[in-house]
N, C-alpha and C positions, 0 to 999 in steps of 0.2 A: 382806892381803888376796893373794889366788891368781886369777890368769888362767887358762885353760886353753883349749888350740885342739887340738883332733881333727884327724889326718889318718889316710889308707889305705883310705879305706872305697872302694866302687866294684862291680862286678857280675864274678860269677863264677858258674859252672857249678856244680849240686850236688859235693858229694863232694871240691872244692875247697879252696882254702886264701888265707887273707889275713892281714894282720899289720896291726892298728889301733895308732896313737902318740898320745899327750894331752903335748904339752911342757907345762910349769908354769911361769908367773914368779912372782918372790917368794922370801923367804929363807929359808922355811922348810918348803919341801919335803921335805927328809929327816927332818923332824920329824911329816911327816901320812901317814894310811894314805889309800890310793888305790881307788877304785872305777871300774867301769862297769855301766852300765845299757842298757839298750835299751826303745824304744819304738816299735811297730809301728801301721799306720794304725787308727784306730779302738779302740788297744787302751791299757791303764793303762802307765806305765812299769813294768818289772820288772827286779830285780836279777840281773848276771850274775854278776860276779867282783867280790872285794875284795882287797887284800893290806895287810898289816898297816905302820908306819911303817918299821922295818927290812927288810922286804921278807921275813922269813922265814915268816910266819905269813900265809895264803889261804884265801878262802872260794869257792864255786863254787856257782849254782844248778845244779839235779838234772842237768836236762836239757842241760848244757854240758860237766859235769865228765868228764874223758876228752878232751874234744875241743878244749877252747878252755885257754889258759895266760896269766896275768896277772904281768908281771914289772915290777920297780921299779928304775930306773938313778938312784939318787940322784946320781952324776956328773952325766948327761945331764938331771936333774930331767925325767925323762921316763917315764911309765908305758905297757906295751903290750899289747895282747891279742892271743896269737896265735890264731888262729881255723884248724882242721882239722876234714874231713869235713864240711864246712858243708851245712846242711839248706835248702830254701826255707822252713821255717818259721822260721831265724834272721832272714829278712831284718827290716831294723827300721833305724830311727835309733839309733846306739849314742854314747851320750854318756856321757865321762869325768868324776870328779867327786873332789874331794879330803875328806875327813873335816873338819868343822868345829872339832875337838877335836885336840890335838898328843898323841903318844906314845902312840896307840892301836895294838891289832892290826887285824886284819882285820875292818871293821864288814860291815854287813849291811843294815838298814833304810836307806834313803832319807833318814831321819829324820838320820843319820848324817853326814849328808854336806851342807856348807854351801857347797862352791862347784863349779858347773857350766861345762860347754864349752856349744857351741851344735849338738855332735853332727855324726858324718861317716854317710853314707847305705853301707848293707852292703845288696846284692841278690842273692839267691842263685836263680838258674834253674833249672827241673827238665827 
């Protein structure tokens, strides 16, 4: 079983930066890929970024590539999402997720992920 707790959200002006953190409980964090998703009001949940279990493979949604960076610290059981050059359209609840399987490279579809956090709100003002 994996439990996930996100933090780091907040209100930021357009062009600013935020770093989200997700701390995982459980013994097998080092064996699982991780991901970040987001959901804006009235919209479907969408993929943002993913990282493989070793931390070496990553995938990004096209609109965030070059602005966001996903990092995995196995020693701290933590995955981060560094967000730069934020835009108002990045406003959403950001959710951390853990791969339902172990020893996989960076996933993508939400169906790859079996464990979810509660989310942290990110609001970008124009």
